[in-house]
C-alpha positions as CSV (number, residue, x, y, z in Angstrom):
1,M,26.5,113.3,-53.6
2,I,24.1,116.6,-54.0
3,A,20.5,115.6,-56.2
4,A,21.1,119.6,-57.7
5,T,24.7,119.2,-58.8
6,I,23.8,115.9,-60.9
7,E,21.0,117.6,-62.7
8,R,23.4,121.3,-63.1
9,V,26.9,119.3,-64.5
10,G,24.4,117.5,-67.0
11,L,25.5,113.5,-65.0
12,H,21.5,113.0,-64.8
13,A,21.4,113.4,-68.7
14,A,24.5,112.0,-69.6
15,F,23.7,108.6,-67.4
16,E,20.0,108.2,-68.9
17,A,21.6,108.7,-72.3
18,A,24.1,106.3,-71.0
19,I,21.3,103.5,-70.2
20,R,19.5,104.2,-73.3
21,R,22.7,102.8,-74.8
22,G,22.1,100.0,-73.0
23,A,25.2,101.1,-70.6
24,E,24.9,99.7,-66.9
25,I,25.7,102.2,-64.3
26,D,26.4,101.6,-60.5
27,V,27.4,104.5,-58.3
28,Y,29.0,103.8,-55.0
29,A,28.0,106.4,-52.3
30,D,28.7,106.6,-48.6
31,P,25.3,107.1,-47.4
32,F,26.8,109.3,-43.5
33,I,28.0,111.6,-45.1
34,N,24.8,112.2,-47.3
35,M,22.4,112.8,-44.4
36,G,22.3,116.8,-45.6
37,K,18.6,117.7,-46.1
38,V,16.7,119.6,-49.2
39,A,13.1,120.3,-50.0
40,G,10.7,117.9,-48.7
41,G,12.5,117.1,-45.4
42,I,14.6,114.2,-47.5
43,T,18.2,113.6,-46.9
44,Q,20.8,114.5,-50.3
45,M,21.6,109.9,-50.4
46,E,17.1,109.5,-50.9
47,A,16.6,112.2,-53.4
48,V,19.6,111.6,-55.8
49,E,18.3,107.4,-54.9
50,K,14.7,109.0,-56.4
51,I,16.7,110.6,-59.1
52,F,18.6,107.5,-60.0
53,S,15.8,104.6,-59.7
54,Q,13.9,106.9,-61.7
55,I,16.0,106.0,-64.8
56,G,17.8,102.7,-63.9
57,V,21.0,103.7,-61.8
58,Q,21.8,101.5,-59.3
59,L,22.3,103.5,-56.1
60,H,24.9,101.6,-54.4
61,K,25.6,102.3,-50.4
62,L,28.6,102.0,-48.9
63,P,29.5,103.0,-45.4
64,K,33.0,104.9,-45.7
65,L,33.9,104.8,-48.9
66,H,36.0,107.8,-49.4
67,S,37.0,107.7,-53.3
68,K,37.0,110.1,-55.8
69,I,37.4,108.9,-59.3
70,V,35.6,105.4,-60.2
71,T,35.0,104.6,-63.8
72,I,34.2,101.1,-65.7
73,N,35.5,101.5,-69.3
74,S,35.8,97.5,-70.4
75,D,37.9,97.5,-66.8
76,V,37.0,99.2,-63.9
77,L,39.2,101.9,-62.1
78,C,38.9,102.8,-58.6
79,I,41.7,106.2,-57.5
80,R,40.6,106.8,-53.3
81,R,42.4,108.5,-51.3
């Protein structure tokens, strides 16, 4: 997960709008593959965690997670390797 990409592609705004409509959003990410540093010396995971916590998205750190698509709409769909 890359904080700048979350902003650039509109995911932040989409999540924020969904939460305002009453949605609950959970994001699962592997903390070990998101350890690259960003400005300020924090990791990508920490930067994303900060963004998500400000809008109410729950970020779950799940080591060894490899998932390309996870979506929920009344049911759960997870497509993974």
